[in-house]
A tleap script that builds the chain and sets N, CA, C and O, in Angstrom:
source leaprc.protein.ff14SB
mol = sequence {
  NMET ARG THR PHE ASP HIE ILE GLY LEU PRO
  THR ASP VAL VAL GLN PRO ASN GLU ARG PHE
  VAL ALA ARG THR ARG VAL TYR VAL THR ASP
  PRO HIE THR HIE PRO TYR ARG VAL GLU TRP
  LEU ARG TYR LEU PRO GLU SER THR ALA PRO
  GLU ARG LEU ARG THR SER ALA HIE ILE ALA
  PHE HIE VAL ASP SER ILE GLU ARG GLU ALA
  ALA GLY LEU LYS VAL LEU LEU PRO PRO PHE
  ALA SER VAL ALA GLY HIE ARG VAL GLY PHE
  PHE GLU THR ASP ASP GLY ALA ILE VAL GLU
  PHE MET GLU PHE CSER
}
set mol.1.N position { -12.835 -26.367 -9.735 }
set mol.1.CA position { -12.629 -25.058 -9.873 }
set mol.1.C position { -11.950 -24.093 -9.983 }
set mol.1.O position { -11.856 -23.751 -8.804 }
set mol.2.N position { -11.174 -23.107 -10.770 }
set mol.2.CA position { -10.663 -21.819 -10.886 }
set mol.2.C position { -10.313 -20.629 -11.255 }
set mol.2.O position { -9.187 -20.468 -11.724 }
set mol.3.N position { -11.271 -19.469 -11.113 }
set mol.3.CA position { -11.557 -18.917 -11.979 }
set mol.3.C position { -11.094 -17.452 -11.788 }
set mol.3.O position { -11.518 -16.911 -10.767 }
set mol.4.N position { -10.394 -16.811 -12.499 }
set mol.4.CA position { -9.930 -15.991 -12.203 }
set mol.4.C position { -11.190 -14.608 -12.350 }
set mol.4.O position { -12.093 -14.450 -13.171 }
set mol.5.N position { -10.807 -13.872 -11.310 }
set mol.5.CA position { -11.400 -12.728 -11.007 }
set mol.5.C position { -11.113 -11.172 -11.195 }
set mol.5.O position { -11.644 -10.289 -11.868 }
set mol.6.N position { -10.031 -11.219 -10.299 }
set mol.6.CA position { -9.588 -10.045 -10.550 }
set mol.6.C position { -7.530 -9.877 -9.347 }
set mol.6.O position { -7.143 -10.668 -8.486 }
set mol.7.N position { -6.801 -8.611 -9.850 }
set mol.7.CA position { -6.458 -8.393 -9.585 }
set mol.7.C position { -6.249 -6.765 -8.459 }
set mol.7.O position { -6.494 -5.593 -8.746 }
set mol.8.N position { -5.584 -7.521 -6.870 }
set mol.8.CA position { -5.937 -5.922 -6.083 }
set mol.8.C position { -4.376 -5.299 -6.149 }
set mol.8.O position { -3.309 -5.864 -5.905 }
set mol.9.N position { -4.591 -4.216 -6.481 }
set mol.9.CA position { -3.579 -3.216 -6.164 }
set mol.9.C position { -3.418 -2.291 -4.832 }
set mol.9.O position { -4.512 -1.777 -4.599 }
set mol.10.N position { -2.578 -1.955 -4.015 }
set mol.10.CA position { -2.041 -1.171 -3.114 }
set mol.10.C position { -1.684 0.085 -3.814 }
set mol.10.O position { -0.878 0.305 -4.718 }
set mol.11.N position { -2.580 0.929 -3.092 }
set mol.11.CA position { -2.514 2.394 -3.446 }
set mol.11.C position { -2.837 3.200 -1.850 }
set mol.11.O position { -3.229 2.953 -0.709 }
set mol.12.N position { -2.420 4.167 -2.611 }
set mol.12.CA position { -2.126 5.441 -0.931 }
set mol.12.C position { -3.499 6.089 -1.629 }
set mol.12.O position { -3.867 6.931 -0.810 }
set mol.13.N position { -4.261 6.096 -2.548 }
set mol.13.CA position { -4.204 7.469 -3.484 }
set mol.13.C position { -6.478 7.481 -3.523 }
set mol.13.O position { -7.086 6.535 -4.024 }
set mol.14.N position { -6.996 8.345 -3.087 }
set mol.14.CA position { -8.231 8.294 -2.401 }
set mol.14.C position { -8.949 7.136 -3.756 }
set mol.14.O position { -8.129 7.414 -4.631 }
set mol.15.N position { -9.821 6.174 -4.373 }
set mol.15.CA position { -10.337 6.134 -5.106 }
set mol.15.C position { -11.892 6.813 -5.717 }
set mol.15.O position { -12.650 7.195 -4.826 }
set mol.16.N position { -12.443 6.993 -7.332 }
set mol.16.CA position { -14.095 7.103 -6.162 }
set mol.16.C position { -14.713 5.595 -6.430 }
set mol.16.O position { -14.323 4.546 -6.943 }
set mol.17.N position { -15.881 6.085 -5.796 }
set mol.17.CA position { -16.861 4.740 -5.372 }
set mol.17.C position { -16.510 3.473 -4.392 }
set mol.17.O position { -17.054 2.370 -4.426 }
set mol.18.N position { -15.234 4.000 -3.314 }
set mol.18.CA position { -14.268 3.261 -2.739 }
set mol.18.C position { -15.918 2.631 -1.756 }
set mol.18.O position { -17.068 3.065 -1.828 }
set mol.19.N position { -15.310 1.432 -0.878 }
set mol.19.CA position { -16.283 0.584 0.444 }
set mol.19.C position { -15.115 0.451 0.929 }
set mol.19.O position { -14.064 0.606 0.307 }
set mol.20.N position { -15.297 0.011 2.636 }
set mol.20.CA position { -15.214 0.698 3.371 }
set mol.20.C position { -15.028 -0.779 3.870 }
set mol.20.O position { -16.180 -1.171 4.056 }
set mol.21.N position { -14.163 -1.796 4.181 }
set mol.21.CA position { -14.109 -2.854 5.099 }
set mol.21.C position { -13.741 -3.129 6.020 }
set mol.21.O position { -12.631 -3.658 5.967 }
set mol.22.N position { -14.317 -2.988 7.307 }
set mol.22.CA position { -14.300 -2.591 8.647 }
set mol.22.C position { -13.078 -3.485 8.947 }
set mol.22.O position { -11.966 -2.986 9.122 }
set mol.23.N position { -13.369 -5.222 9.022 }
set mol.23.CA position { -13.078 -6.085 9.108 }
set mol.23.C position { -11.010 -5.813 9.156 }
set mol.23.O position { -9.964 -5.939 9.793 }
set mol.24.N position { -11.459 -5.516 8.320 }
set mol.24.CA position { -9.337 -4.757 7.683 }
set mol.24.C position { -9.534 -3.991 7.730 }
set mol.24.O position { -8.791 -3.544 6.856 }
set mol.25.N position { -10.357 -2.696 8.322 }
set mol.25.CA position { -9.372 -1.585 7.403 }
set mol.25.C position { -8.877 -0.899 6.372 }
set mol.25.O position { -7.942 -0.099 6.337 }
set mol.26.N position { -10.021 -1.517 5.032 }
set mol.26.CA position { -9.198 -0.671 4.334 }
set mol.26.C position { -10.319 -0.919 2.943 }
set mol.26.O position { -10.933 -1.930 2.602 }
set mol.27.N position { -10.264 0.605 2.283 }
set mol.27.CA position { -11.542 0.680 1.605 }
set mol.27.C position { -10.939 -0.084 0.105 }
set mol.27.O position { -9.769 -0.044 -0.274 }
set mol.28.N position { -11.917 -0.665 -0.491 }
set mol.28.CA position { -11.711 -1.280 -1.726 }
set mol.28.C position { -12.529 -0.679 -2.830 }
set mol.28.O position { -13.562 -0.019 -2.720 }
set mol.29.N position { -12.131 -0.893 -3.496 }
set mol.29.CA position { -13.163 -0.498 -5.062 }
set mol.29.C position { -13.754 -1.855 -5.470 }
set mol.29.O position { -13.800 -2.952 -4.914 }
set mol.30.N position { -14.286 -1.269 -6.904 }
set mol.30.CA position { -15.213 -2.756 -7.547 }
set mol.30.C position { -14.245 -2.880 -8.963 }
set mol.30.O position { -14.081 -1.997 -9.805 }
set mol.31.N position { -13.599 -4.398 -8.948 }
set mol.31.CA position { -13.272 -4.042 -9.224 }
set mol.31.C position { -13.804 -5.364 -11.401 }
set mol.31.O position { -13.181 -6.008 -12.245 }
set mol.32.N position { -15.537 -4.863 -11.049 }
set mol.32.CA position { -15.912 -5.347 -12.029 }
set mol.32.C position { -16.255 -3.867 -12.666 }
set mol.32.O position { -16.574 -3.838 -13.854 }
set mol.33.N position { -16.212 -2.865 -12.056 }
set mol.33.CA position { -16.317 -1.929 -13.209 }
set mol.33.C position { -15.232 -1.517 -13.511 }
set mol.33.O position { -15.335 -0.633 -14.361 }
set mol.34.N position { -14.401 -1.691 -13.276 }
set mol.34.CA position { -12.648 -1.930 -13.680 }
set mol.34.C position { -12.571 -1.696 -15.189 }
set mol.34.O position { -13.681 -2.129 -15.500 }
set mol.35.N position { -12.025 -1.314 -16.303 }
set mol.35.CA position { -11.755 -2.180 -18.118 }
set mol.35.C position { -10.896 -3.319 -17.621 }
set mol.35.O position { -11.113 -4.239 -18.409 }
set mol.36.N position { -9.712 -3.865 -16.374 }
set mol.36.CA position { -9.340 -4.427 -16.061 }
set mol.36.C position { -8.810 -5.141 -15.118 }
set mol.36.O position { -7.634 -5.344 -14.818 }
set mol.37.N position { -10.083 -5.611 -14.549 }
set mol.37.CA position { -10.518 -5.596 -13.356 }
set mol.37.C position { -9.479 -5.882 -12.740 }
set mol.37.O position { -8.859 -6.941 -12.640 }
set mol.38.N position { -9.247 -4.468 -12.159 }
set mol.38.CA position { -8.286 -4.155 -11.345 }
set mol.38.C position { -9.202 -3.542 -9.863 }
set mol.38.O position { -9.993 -2.600 -9.901 }
set mol.39.N position { -8.914 -4.203 -8.845 }
set mol.39.CA position { -9.464 -4.343 -7.547 }
set mol.39.C position { -7.870 -2.836 -6.975 }
set mol.39.O position { -6.670 -3.109 -7.006 }
set mol.40.N position { -8.503 -1.318 -6.508 }
set mol.40.CA position { -7.303 -0.747 -5.667 }
set mol.40.C position { -7.946 -0.721 -4.504 }
set mol.40.O position { -9.142 -0.457 -4.381 }
set mol.41.N position { -7.041 -1.043 -3.448 }
set mol.41.CA position { -6.721 -1.097 -2.389 }
set mol.41.C position { -5.651 0.022 -1.539 }
set mol.41.O position { -4.431 0.175 -1.488 }
set mol.42.N position { -6.923 0.729 -0.881 }
set mol.42.CA position { -6.436 1.295 0.251 }
set mol.42.C position { -6.529 1.695 1.757 }
set mol.42.O position { -7.204 2.526 2.364 }
set mol.43.N position { -5.659 0.851 2.093 }
set mol.43.CA position { -5.694 0.257 3.732 }
set mol.43.C position { -5.244 1.259 4.153 }
set mol.43.O position { -4.424 1.980 3.585 }
set mol.44.N position { -6.022 1.509 5.820 }
set mol.44.CA position { -6.085 2.503 6.764 }
set mol.44.C position { -4.820 2.373 7.666 }
set mol.44.O position { -4.395 1.219 7.686 }
set mol.45.N position { -4.010 3.388 8.524 }
set mol.45.CA position { -2.541 3.022 9.139 }
set mol.45.C position { -3.198 2.248 10.211 }
set mol.45.O position { -2.329 1.490 10.642 }
set mol.46.N position { -4.015 2.109 10.689 }
set mol.46.CA position { -4.838 0.696 11.921 }
set mol.46.C position { -5.318 -0.167 11.426 }
set mol.46.O position { -6.162 -0.740 12.116 }
set mol.47.N position { -5.098 -0.661 10.181 }
set mol.47.CA position { -5.654 -2.114 9.214 }
set mol.47.C position { -5.001 -2.813 10.391 }
set mol.47.O position { -4.254 -2.480 11.312 }
set mol.48.N position { -5.844 -4.386 9.801 }
set mol.48.CA position { -5.327 -5.222 11.232 }
set mol.48.C position { -4.716 -6.450 10.059 }
set mol.48.O position { -4.171 -7.438 10.551 }
set mol.49.N position { -4.810 -6.366 8.743 }
set mol.49.CA position { -4.116 -6.741 7.467 }
set mol.49.C position { -2.914 -7.029 7.985 }
set mol.49.O position { -2.454 -6.414 8.948 }
set mol.50.N position { -2.326 -7.963 7.403 }
set mol.50.CA position { -1.138 -8.403 7.628 }
set mol.50.C position { -0.317 -7.736 6.228 }
set mol.50.O position { -0.545 -7.599 5.026 }
set mol.51.N position { 0.852 -7.403 7.276 }
set mol.51.CA position { 1.868 -6.572 5.919 }
set mol.51.C position { 2.157 -6.401 4.860 }
set mol.51.O position { 2.459 -5.367 4.263 }
set mol.52.N position { 2.021 -8.267 4.289 }
set mol.52.CA position { 2.323 -8.896 2.871 }
set mol.52.C position { 1.154 -8.233 2.455 }
set mol.52.O position { 1.342 -7.196 1.818 }
set mol.53.N position { -0.033 -8.587 2.666 }
set mol.53.CA position { -1.261 -7.415 2.016 }
set mol.53.C position { -1.321 -6.088 2.124 }
set mol.53.O position { -1.883 -5.416 1.260 }
set mol.54.N position { -0.757 -5.558 3.181 }
set mol.54.CA position { -0.768 -3.913 2.987 }
set mol.54.C position { 0.297 -3.855 1.823 }
set mol.54.O position { 0.246 -2.677 1.468 }
set mol.55.N position { 1.494 -4.672 0.822 }
set mol.55.CA position { 1.824 -3.938 0.078 }
set mol.55.C position { 1.890 -4.604 -1.167 }
set mol.55.O position { 2.436 -4.229 -2.205 }
set mol.56.N position { 1.346 -5.500 -0.960 }
set mol.56.CA position { 1.583 -6.527 -2.455 }
set mol.56.C position { 0.272 -6.646 -3.285 }
set mol.56.O position { -0.916 -6.510 -2.990 }
set mol.57.N position { 0.780 -6.881 -4.166 }
set mol.57.CA position { -0.451 -7.124 -5.361 }
set mol.57.C position { -0.570 -7.887 -4.736 }
set mol.57.O position { 0.258 -8.367 -3.962 }
set mol.58.N position { -2.170 -8.334 -5.016 }
set mol.58.CA position { -2.775 -10.534 -5.397 }
set mol.58.C position { -3.251 -10.637 -6.367 }
set mol.58.O position { -3.317 -9.706 -7.169 }
set mol.59.N position { -3.760 -11.898 -6.590 }
set mol.59.CA position { -5.016 -12.046 -7.786 }
set mol.59.C position { -5.927 -13.213 -7.336 }
set mol.59.O position { -5.599 -14.344 -6.977 }
set mol.60.N position { -6.975 -12.737 -7.429 }
set mol.60.CA position { -8.358 -13.705 -6.894 }
set mol.60.C position { -9.208 -14.287 -7.951 }
set mol.60.O position { -9.607 -13.626 -8.909 }
set mol.61.N position { -9.534 -15.783 -7.724 }
set mol.61.CA position { -10.230 -16.760 -8.276 }
set mol.61.C position { -11.156 -16.735 -7.407 }
set mol.61.O position { -10.983 -16.663 -6.190 }
set mol.62.N position { -12.333 -16.799 -8.058 }
set mol.62.CA position { -13.686 -18.066 -8.157 }
set mol.62.C position { -13.576 -19.480 -7.311 }
set mol.62.O position { -13.071 -20.237 -8.140 }
set mol.63.N position { -13.761 -20.155 -6.230 }
set mol.63.CA position { -13.250 -21.212 -6.430 }
set mol.63.C position { -14.394 -21.820 -6.103 }
set mol.63.O position { -15.281 -21.180 -5.537 }
set mol.64.N position { -14.524 -22.995 -6.376 }
set mol.64.CA position { -15.763 -23.643 -4.718 }
set mol.64.C position { -15.658 -24.132 -3.984 }
set mol.64.O position { -16.699 -24.570 -3.495 }
set mol.65.N position { -13.894 -24.588 -3.055 }
set mol.65.CA position { -13.750 -25.093 -2.263 }
set mol.65.C position { -12.367 -24.079 -2.216 }
set mol.65.O position { -11.408 -24.088 -2.988 }
set mol.66.N position { -12.669 -23.017 -0.775 }
set mol.66.CA position { -11.070 -22.389 -0.623 }
set mol.66.C position { -10.541 -23.402 -0.108 }
set mol.66.O position { -9.673 -24.011 -0.733 }
set mol.67.N position { -11.056 -23.910 1.478 }
set mol.67.CA position { -10.433 -25.277 2.007 }
set mol.67.C position { -9.305 -26.225 0.762 }
set mol.67.O position { -8.081 -26.342 0.817 }
set mol.68.N position { -9.970 -26.608 0.043 }
set mol.68.CA position { -9.510 -27.557 -1.119 }
set mol.68.C position { -8.238 -26.481 -2.218 }
set mol.68.O position { -7.208 -26.738 -2.841 }
set mol.69.N position { -8.842 -25.581 -2.029 }
set mol.69.CA position { -8.121 -24.687 -3.077 }
set mol.69.C position { -6.792 -24.092 -2.278 }
set mol.69.O position { -5.721 -23.926 -2.861 }
set mol.70.N position { -7.005 -23.773 -0.779 }
set mol.70.CA position { -5.952 -23.140 -0.156 }
set mol.70.C position { -4.511 -24.636 0.553 }
set mol.70.O position { -3.287 -24.655 0.683 }
set mol.71.N position { -5.781 -25.730 0.841 }
set mol.71.CA position { -4.536 -26.564 1.320 }
set mol.71.C position { -2.894 -26.648 1.144 }
set mol.71.O position { -2.283 -26.452 0.094 }
set mol.72.N position { -2.526 -26.871 1.983 }
set mol.72.CA position { -0.941 -26.172 1.535 }
set mol.72.C position { -0.244 -24.801 1.438 }
set mol.72.O position { 0.882 -24.418 1.118 }
set mol.73.N position { -1.143 -24.348 1.762 }
set mol.73.CA position { -0.707 -22.626 0.999 }
set mol.73.C position { -0.151 -22.208 3.013 }
set mol.73.O position { 0.055 -22.928 3.990 }
set mol.74.N position { -0.120 -21.045 2.827 }
set mol.74.CA position { 0.016 -20.619 3.829 }
set mol.74.C position { -0.520 -19.463 4.360 }
set mol.74.O position { -0.144 -18.309 4.155 }
set mol.75.N position { -1.547 -19.907 5.153 }
set mol.75.CA position { -2.503 -18.687 5.261 }
set mol.75.C position { -2.324 -17.441 5.583 }
set mol.75.O position { -1.894 -17.455 6.737 }
set mol.76.N position { -2.467 -15.728 4.989 }
set mol.76.CA position { -2.673 -14.494 5.276 }
set mol.76.C position { -3.478 -14.408 6.144 }
set mol.76.O position { -2.995 -14.398 7.276 }
set mol.77.N position { -5.059 -14.309 6.033 }
set mol.77.CA position { -5.571 -14.044 6.339 }
set mol.77.C position { -7.363 -15.526 6.430 }
set mol.77.O position { -8.237 -15.985 5.696 }
set mol.78.N position { -6.984 -15.590 7.523 }
set mol.78.CA position { -8.388 -16.408 7.182 }
set mol.78.C position { -9.709 -16.604 6.365 }
set mol.78.O position { -10.072 -15.440 6.192 }
set mol.79.N position { -10.546 -17.335 5.822 }
set mol.79.CA position { -11.896 -17.131 5.310 }
set mol.79.C position { -12.945 -16.025 6.463 }
set mol.79.O position { -13.117 -15.308 7.449 }
set mol.80.N position { -13.201 -16.445 5.716 }
set mol.80.CA position { -14.583 -14.237 6.117 }
set mol.80.C position { -15.084 -13.999 5.060 }
set mol.80.O position { -14.726 -14.143 3.891 }
set mol.81.N position { -16.858 -13.224 6.057 }
set mol.81.CA position { -18.233 -12.312 5.073 }
set mol.81.C position { -17.153 -11.371 4.398 }
set mol.81.O position { -16.605 -10.361 4.839 }
set mol.82.N position { -17.027 -12.015 3.207 }
set mol.82.CA position { -17.034 -10.302 2.306 }
set mol.82.C position { -17.409 -9.606 2.644 }
set mol.82.O position { -18.058 -9.967 3.626 }
set mol.83.N position { -17.571 -7.343 2.295 }
set mol.83.CA position { -18.358 -6.712 1.781 }
set mol.83.C position { -19.689 -7.141 0.610 }
set mol.83.O position { -20.796 -6.632 0.435 }
set mol.84.N position { -19.261 -7.850 0.203 }
set mol.84.CA position { -20.324 -8.279 -1.388 }
set mol.84.C position { -20.454 -9.550 -0.874 }
set mol.84.O position { -19.925 -10.356 -1.640 }
set mol.85.N position { -21.159 -10.314 0.557 }
set mol.85.CA position { -21.552 -11.705 0.821 }
set mol.85.C position { -20.843 -12.552 0.361 }
set mol.85.O position { -21.446 -13.553 -0.026 }
set mol.86.N position { -19.554 -12.550 0.223 }
set mol.86.CA position { -19.213 -14.094 -0.410 }
set mol.86.C position { -18.399 -14.031 0.961 }
set mol.86.O position { -18.397 -13.047 1.700 }
set mol.87.N position { -17.758 -15.130 1.178 }
set mol.87.CA position { -16.662 -16.218 1.693 }
set mol.87.C position { -15.094 -15.131 1.292 }
set mol.87.O position { -15.401 -14.247 0.491 }
set mol.88.N position { -13.848 -15.095 1.637 }
set mol.88.CA position { -12.979 -14.479 0.940 }
set mol.88.C position { -11.784 -15.020 1.808 }
set mol.88.O position { -11.786 -14.777 3.015 }
set mol.89.N position { -10.695 -15.794 1.201 }
set mol.89.CA position { -9.910 -15.051 2.222 }
set mol.89.C position { -8.575 -15.552 1.335 }
set mol.89.O position { -8.495 -16.447 0.494 }
set mol.90.N position { -7.827 -14.872 1.714 }
set mol.90.CA position { -6.045 -14.741 1.664 }
set mol.90.C position { -4.566 -15.629 2.447 }
set mol.90.O position { -4.304 -15.841 3.630 }
set mol.91.N position { -3.552 -16.119 0.686 }
set mol.91.CA position { -3.514 -17.184 1.353 }
set mol.91.C position { -1.652 -16.751 -0.166 }
set mol.91.O position { -1.536 -16.158 -1.238 }
set mol.92.N position { -0.897 -17.369 0.590 }
set mol.92.CA position { 0.415 -17.342 0.269 }
set mol.92.C position { 0.919 -18.471 -0.055 }
set mol.92.O position { 0.851 -19.499 0.619 }
set mol.93.N position { 1.786 -18.250 -1.766 }
set mol.93.CA position { 1.974 -19.831 -2.248 }
set mol.93.C position { 3.364 -20.206 -2.354 }
set mol.93.O position { 4.125 -19.337 -1.929 }
set mol.94.N position { 4.012 -21.441 -2.882 }
set mol.94.CA position { 5.047 -21.775 -1.934 }
set mol.94.C position { 6.398 -20.693 -2.821 }
set mol.94.O position { 7.575 -20.921 -2.541 }
set mol.95.N position { 6.174 -19.979 -3.480 }
set mol.95.CA position { 7.043 -19.098 -4.506 }
set mol.95.C position { 6.295 -17.803 -4.117 }
set mol.95.O position { 5.714 -17.339 -5.097 }
set mol.96.N position { 6.150 -17.167 -3.134 }
set mol.96.CA position { 5.324 -16.132 -2.581 }
set mol.96.C position { 4.847 -14.874 -3.187 }
set mol.96.O position { 5.142 -13.694 -2.998 }
set mol.97.N position { 3.549 -15.829 -4.421 }
set mol.97.CA position { 2.647 -15.110 -4.508 }
set mol.97.C position { 1.543 -15.155 -3.908 }
set mol.97.O position { 1.282 -16.143 -3.222 }
set mol.98.N position { 0.638 -14.094 -4.026 }
set mol.98.CA position { -0.082 -14.125 -2.855 }
set mol.98.C position { -1.426 -14.079 -4.042 }
set mol.98.O position { -1.555 -13.554 -5.148 }
set mol.99.N position { -2.646 -15.240 -2.828 }
set mol.99.CA position { -3.999 -16.002 -4.061 }
set mol.99.C position { -4.889 -15.406 -3.041 }
set mol.99.O position { -4.812 -15.610 -1.830 }
set mol.100.N position { -6.004 -14.415 -3.842 }
set mol.100.CA position { -7.235 -14.087 -2.700 }
set mol.100.C position { -8.521 -15.638 -3.226 }
set mol.100.O position { -9.212 -15.626 -4.245 }
set mol.101.N position { -8.493 -16.569 -2.374 }
set mol.101.CA position { -9.955 -17.158 -2.742 }
set mol.101.C position { -11.190 -16.753 -2.529 }
set mol.101.O position { -11.572 -16.304 -1.449 }
set mol.102.N position { -12.056 -16.912 -3.769 }
set mol.102.CA position { -13.654 -16.060 -2.963 }
set mol.102.C position { -14.201 -17.165 -3.659 }
set mol.102.O position { -14.004 -17.563 -4.807 }
set mol.103.N position { -15.405 -17.862 -2.147 }
set mol.103.CA position { -16.164 -19.024 -2.782 }
set mol.103.C position { -18.096 -18.421 -2.389 }
set mol.103.O position { -18.201 -17.873 -1.292 }
set mol.104.N position { -19.302 -18.524 -3.144 }
set mol.104.CA position { -20.322 -18.130 -3.336 }
set mol.104.C position { -20.507 -18.963 -3.290 }
set mol.104.O position { -20.007 -19.972 -3.787 }
set mol.105.N position { -21.856 -18.650 -2.221 }
set mol.105.CA position { -22.891 -19.827 -1.542 }
set mol.105.C position { -23.838 -20.122 -2.713 }
set mol.105.O position { -24.742 -20.948 -2.583 }
savepdb mol mol.pdb
quit
């Protein structure tokens, strides 16, 4: 199962109701409150996220198994527990698209 959740867009503009993700040193918004399911990401200069994530858009999907969906893809950020309590991982497809897989327990 793979279901669309949101699109993530990097920004330098402070957004209302940002949450801080300490692991990657980024402020994020809740895409479920945006009418077009946009998640804004404002990375701090000392962010540990790969440059590719900090400068590119990504598309996110709910999945049953991150490992199954990510098989064969390049790992950009291995799965970790998100600020919302589910697991997420970031990957790059063969044609260069960045995808986020979200696994809920």
